[in-house]
N, C-alpha and C positions, 0 to 999 in steps of 0.2 A: 317100338312101343314108347308110350308117354306115361310119365308118373308125376305125381304131385305130393307135396308134403302136407299131411293133415295133423292137426293138434290132437293129442291123446288126453291131455289134462285140461281142456278148455273150461270146464266147470270150476276150476280153481281160481278163475280171474273174474273180476267185475269189470265189464267192458265200459262202464260208465266212468271209470277212472282214467286219468291221463297217464301215459307211460313214457318212460325213458328206457330206450333199448340199446344194448350194445352186444357185440359179438366179434369173435376172432375166428371166423370160419370162412371157407372158400366160396360159400354161396350166400353171403349176407343179404343181398337184395331178394333173394328167394325167401329168406327168413322174414324179412320185412313185409313182402308181399303176402305171405301166409298170414301174418298178423293182421294186416289191413283187411284182407279178405274175410277174416273172422271178426271184424268190427272194432279192432283195437284203435284207440285214439293216440297215436304216437306223436308226442310233442318234440322229442329229440331223439336222434340216433347216432351212435358212434360205431364205425366200422374199423376194426383193428385187423392187422394182417392175419392170415391164416396160421393157426398154431401159435398165436401171440402168447408171450410169457407175461402175464399180468404182475404188476408190483403192487405192493401195499398202497403206494401213492395213487396209482391208477384207480384202485377201487375207492379209496377215500375221495378222489376228485369226482368220480361218478356219483357217489352218494351225496356229496356236497351239491353238485349241480342238480341232481334229481330233487333234492330238498328245496332248492331255490325255486324250481319250476313247479313244485308241489306234485311231483310225479312218483308213481310207483316204478320200481326198477325190475326189468325182465331181461333175461339173456337165454342162450340155448342151454340145453342139458350138458353138452360137451364143455362149454365155457364154465358153467356153474362148478363142475367137478374139478376144473383147472384152478379154480380160486378158492377151493375149500379151506384153505389155511387162513383166510381173511374173514372179515366181518360180513357174514352172510344173512343176518337177520332181516335186512332190508331188501335182499335180492331173491327173486323167485325165477324159476326156470320153466321153459316151454319143452314139454316132451312132444316129439313129433315122430311120425312114421311115414315112410314113403309108400304110397298107394299106387298101384299100377292101374291105369284106366284101361278098362276092358280086360280085367285080369283073367277071365275064362278063356278068351282067345289067346292070351299070352301062354297060359298053361297048356292049351292044346298044341300050340306051336312048338313048345319045347319038349313035349313028350314024344 
């Protein structure tokens, strides 16, 4: 069966804005693809290693670079909660859920 990630909090974002995106997850390109499929204008993206331990300097650099590019900053929900001890007022996160394509067939097959 095939699944895809769908944004749960899409209404919280203005797709007319430019975005600076970062993540430290195993499927960074899937995250970027989901954002682009939802019409986000990604100006810059940074991929960190899965389970990356962000430093205060990392977050300061992200904010500085996003400001230079006049971009809003977004990351994954997982990454957002890993950086909760830093300056988060300029960073928003995307909530997503895995949706199984043809879910009814999937349920019938597992029952």
